C-alpha angles and dihedrals in degrees: 000000000000119000094246091052090048092053091048091052093050090048090053092051091048090046091055092051093046092047093050090053087064099029110028090164089068086076087078086068094056104048090133090057105093128199091244089061088073117088094204109076094211091052090053094058096039089052091049092050095049092048090052091049092049090054088055087057093250107151102173110073124191133160094259095057090047091054090047090052091049090052092055091059114073091208092058101031092101091054092054088066093050098051120067127199088245091058091050092049088051092051091054095042092050092051099040091116089059095059114122117210098192131064090233092056091047092050090054088058093049091048090053093049093048091048091051091047091051092051092045095049093043091050091051092049092048089054088053088052090050091054091050090052092051093052111094095211111040117153119216091000094164093052093046093049091048091050094049093052095037092057094056094041092052093048094053099033111128091208126074122231111292106206122187114264092249089067096052106035094084092051091047091052090048089054091048090053092046090054092054119101138132090008093300140094118227126005114331122232118235087253110078093197091058092052089066086069106031142344136201105279134179112252092022133100120216116192129196114206127199141148120267115297093005099123106276095137093044090053090053091048090052090051091049094052092047090052091048090052087055088052097247121150109246134190115196114197109195128192093171111049131036116229094263093056092042090051091054090053096047092047090051089050094049098040097042091231118134113261094234094051092045094052094044095048092240097141138109126253090255090052090049089056089054090052091050091049090052091049092051091048090054089057089062094055129090093239136139127184118193124184112213110168094194115032119217128174096244097052093046095046091048093047092051092048092050094049092044090053096044107038105002122249133233104162133026117202118196118197097213148353110214141140121254091260094221137094123005114006092219091055090049092052092047090052091049090052092051090047094053090043091053093050093046099044111021096037109024096030106036096033095042093236128144115237132208123177145156134230133189121253126214123238087265090063098252127118116259106263087359094178092064093047098040090051091065106024117095093207134007122196122184123216118206137165117255114241118240087252092054092048090051093046095046097038129249091266088065092070137236103272135067125211117198126186102218102165123031130163093173102055146327128355124212127244119239094268098043122097145150117246116235133179113220121196108183094182091062096031091239139144119188133174108255128206106293115246123236110240112244116238111208118229116255 
């Protein structure tokens, strides 16, 4: 390796360490970068320590906490005594110019280090092969050479194992059987009629659409509570309500006390006990609510990774999918498309998590930039108010909302006049399945 290449490699390693001091959450974007890929021994252990701290949701990194983390690991305890806080401060200060403040910049550094590690390890293995070739009596030389090169190629291969279908079909069928239950595959919604069309499935993204202020967020909250009652781990990413306001809504839903009375304190002692019981129950659930006023791919990906590492994660709920609403409309739509694609594929698909979200509909009843959303969503269901005429025709017991499955890659779609009857009670933040109407057949 030429001197200039060696210096560049060292700079990339130092840049990774310096960057993680300021952005430890970036380590979630380099999980395939292993400590042994670093040439510098100190960098290996510092990188390992910061990654471990990030997975404990520690966001402020300093030399003292790194040394403490090294001391807790028996394999690195000896190194903790050899590295002083002053040395760590010096490392960061000397590489301050190498800090990257974007994920993309950080990933370029990790790519360079992995590439250098691949070349280094391959070179070392080829030298081993050379020695084997020079030995006059080498037993099983072909097998040994193959093993030496195969090890390094498998470690750095960008592709996962690709087994023949015959080797995976039995496992796939076993998974299909394990997902069966109650006549459905996946996790059922609280609305039995909806489960005939689609359920909540890992790797899939279900989106509720509705016009502005028509109950999208309340639908997602109802889904979240139903999942928590089934003991699933849920992360709720909210661009609409901060955690205090969301807590008021979920407590109103659980306690059965009107939202306005709950927030104003106009409730009885017995009702307060119901609120406290609901609050204590929430503490027993695997649930996280994060308020992010402006969604961006990096913050969402990082939040999901943190929660998945700390409490486990079955279902991600996104409230809601929307463009940034500023600048060029085309750019906003493009960003929305990338956002939905990231949630569907990088989170739901690659992390094996179920996804539920909401998106705003236009006055014509279509999702804003529906092509970008429909391209990635597994299922889209539209929520609309029933007209007074429809309520009269169906009957009051059939509710005040309609739910139509308009896009579905996992089952049936509805015709224009088909819908599921729901009862929406905004005061108590509740959606329930109502009595299902009997379609009217016009006289010939």
